[in-house]
N, C-alpha and C positions, 0 to 999 in steps of 0.2 A: 334554282333557276335552270332552265334548259332552253336551248335554241333548236328549233326544228325548221329546216329550210326545204320548202316544197319546190321542186323544179317542174312539176307537171302543170299544165294549163289550168287556169281557174275553172274552166268548163269541163275538165276531164274528170271522169268518175273514179279512176284509179289514182288516188292521192294518198299514199301510205303515211306520209308525215302528218297530214291533217287527221287521218284516222287515229294515229298515236295520241295526238293532242286531245281529240274527242274522248278517247278511252280514258285518259288521265282525268279529264273533266268529269266524266260519268262516274268515275271511282272516287271523286272528291279529293283527288291528290293535288289539284291546282285550284287557285281561286281567281286567276286572271290570265288573259291571253292578249298579247300585243301583236297586232298584224300591221303590215306595211300600209294596207288600205283594204277597205271592206270588199272591194271588187275582186280581190285576190282570195277571199275566204270562201265565198259561196260559188256553187256551180251554176245557179240560176236564181231568179228572184225567190221562187218557192223554197229552194234549198237554203238560201241565206236567211230568210225569215224563219224557217223551221229550226235551223241550227242555233240561231241567236235566241229563239224561244227556249230551246232545250238547254242551252248554256245558262240562261237566266233562271230556269227552274232548278238547275244544279248549283245556283248561286255562284256562277263563274262570270266575271266581267270580261268584256271584249273591248279593247281600246285600239284605236288606229294611231299610227305614228303621226298622222296629221293633227292629232289632238282631239279628233272627233269622238265623242262618246255620248251616250244617251241612256236614260233610265227607263227600262222596259216595264217598270211598275206603274208608269204614268201614261196617259193617253197621248201626250205630246211625244214621249219617248217611242211609243209604238208607231206613231205616225212617221217619225224620223227614220225608224228602222225600215219601214215599208218604202219610203222615198229613196233611201240609200240603196236598198236592194234593187229597186227598179233602175236607178241610175247605173249601178254596177252591171246589170245585165245589158243595158243599152250600150255602155262603154265596150263590153266584150263583143257585142254584135258589130259595133263600128270597127274595132280592131280586126275582127274576123273578116269583115267585108271589104277591106282595102288591100289591094295587092301592093307588093313592094314597088312595082312599076308605077302605079297610080300615085302612091305616096311620093316617090321620087319626082314625078312630074309636077305634083302640087307644090313641092318645096324647092325645086330646081336642082335636084341631085340625081345621080344615076341609080338605077335599080340595084346595082352591085354595092354602091356606097350605103344605101339604105339597109341592105341585107347585112353588111358588115357592122353597122351601128347597132342593129337589133341583136346580132350575135354577141357583140361585145357587151351590151347592156344586160342581156339575159344570162350571161355567164357570171355576172357579179352576184 
């Protein structure tokens, strides 16, 4: 068992830890990947669908800490994969679209407090 912690954004192309995990999967050196959530695994809907399909073809399971999993050998599993990929991209777009100032205004905090919370949470 190994732990790979990616600090780059889910939408970032330069994600070395993800690359290491994919290389292990491609070489059949691992049989499962546990992710915090699917939205953190793919860079876009297309990327998430493609990498999940690749991993399935290499017989590598992907599980989310939330307990979500699906069988890509079934039509319902492929439907769930596509829905989750679309939701992940939508979530990234929402995050990217809100400024700290707007978030603070919506929740009654200052911009600096929001920035500090984000910094603290992303450091973990």
